[in-house]
C-alpha positions, 0 to 999 in steps of 0.5 A: 518354571520354564514350561509355564513361562511367557518365554515358553508360551509366546517366544518359542517357535516350531522351526527355522522356517517359521522364523524366516517367514516372520522375518520376511513379513517384517521386511515386506511390511516395512517396504509396503509402508515406506516404498508405496511409490516404488516399482516392485521390480526394483524395490530391492535396489533401494531397500534391503532384502530379507537375506541382507537384513539377516546378515545385518542382524547376525553381524550385530549379534557378533558385536553384542557378544564382543561388547558384553565380553569387554564390558567393565565391570565384568558382566554376568553371563545371564545378562549376555544371554538375556540381551541376546534373547531381547535382540533376537525377539525384536528383529522377528517382527521389526526391520533393521531399516526401521530400527538400526541394530546398533541402537537396539543392540545397546538398548537390549544390553542395558535393559538386560542389566536392569532385568538381571539386577546387574546394577550399573548406571546409564553413565557407567554403561555408556562409559563402555561405548566409544564416541559421543556418550551423551548421545548414546545415553539419549538413544538408549533411554529413548528406545528403552520403552519401545523395546519393552513394548515390542517384547510385550513387556515379557522380560523374564528370560530362562537361560541355559546357564543354570540348567548346565550347573544342575547337569554338572552337579547331577553328573558328579552325584549320580554319574561315573564320569571322572572329574566332571568339572573338566566339561566346564570350559567346553560347555561355556565355549559351546553356549557362547557360540550357540547364542549366535544361532536361533537355537534360543528361540527353538529349544528349551534351555534344558535342551540347549544345556544338555547339548552343551554338556554332551558336546564338551564330553565328546571333545574330551572323548568321553561318553555320557550316553549311559548317563542320559539314557539310564540315569537322567531319563531312566525307564519312565522317560524313555518315550521322550528320549528320541525327541531329546536326541533329535533336539540335541543333534539339531542344536549341535548342528546349528552351533557348527554354522557359527564360523561361517563369516560374512564378506567384509566388503558386502557388509560395507555395501550393506551399511551404505545401503541401510543408511540410505533406506532406513526410516528417518523418523527413527534415525537420531542424525536426521532432521525429522527425528530431531524435530520429533524429539524437540516437539516431545520435549516442548510438549513435556515442558508445556505439560509440566508448566500446566501441572505446576501452575495447577498445583500452585493454584491449589496450594494457594487456595489451601493456604488461604483456607487454613490461615486463621484471622490475624489478631490486631496488633495494639 
């Protein structure tokens, strides 16, 4: 149940302003940590500002959507929705300058595949990635635990897809609309676009689902007002109706902003700026990162060798204790 879920308790926010404030804090925290000796007046000449970070995240949300649509074998919608939740959550409290979105994006999708039980191996997964697939697999596996930690291991996601199915069944059963299946295409298009907004972090899945169905109905010039007010809510739910109407209007308004695309030249400039200011400790191409990974591997080898030696010693001791005295051979 969504009302008792970790998603409802810990990952729903009161307003877009609250989300913006958290993202600004993440930006400030990164600059305070990595730009201690930089003049505050010129810090944004070197580092990304909060708006530039927002544009980078939005851009990679578009890449996330495209990657999931092209994925083979075909990816269930619930995996895409869950990956979007993870990606959005991660960058509420983390800066893109600390963890590059292209690396976190694929990690979110891979983790979502596991959580939603879409069984693909890491080799199958990286087969969908262009470039160095072995490097991509290493990046994903190295970031997987980090991602889960930043999500507080709260991985169960309630997406709006199931509530949509419930609404369509209810409209067929109790409503008067002719052929409610006509709503499906418009509903799916709306949900695909709303994933690119912050609606997932502000409104319950059932509210997003209802907004999608009402949007699809309006596109077909159908009216579901009487279904919502008289059947879905009825007399007992009339006190909640005003709040729901406000939520649906807000969600539909957010969906309309998706078409506003960022300038391509600006994004190229931000790419170059990010490459210069990103944390080298988390950059797989940096010497610092490579040395850190090698040190971890060396530590693991030392630990493995120590454990193996200890186990061998125990086995030898147990063998000596269990062997009976050998009889003399005449």
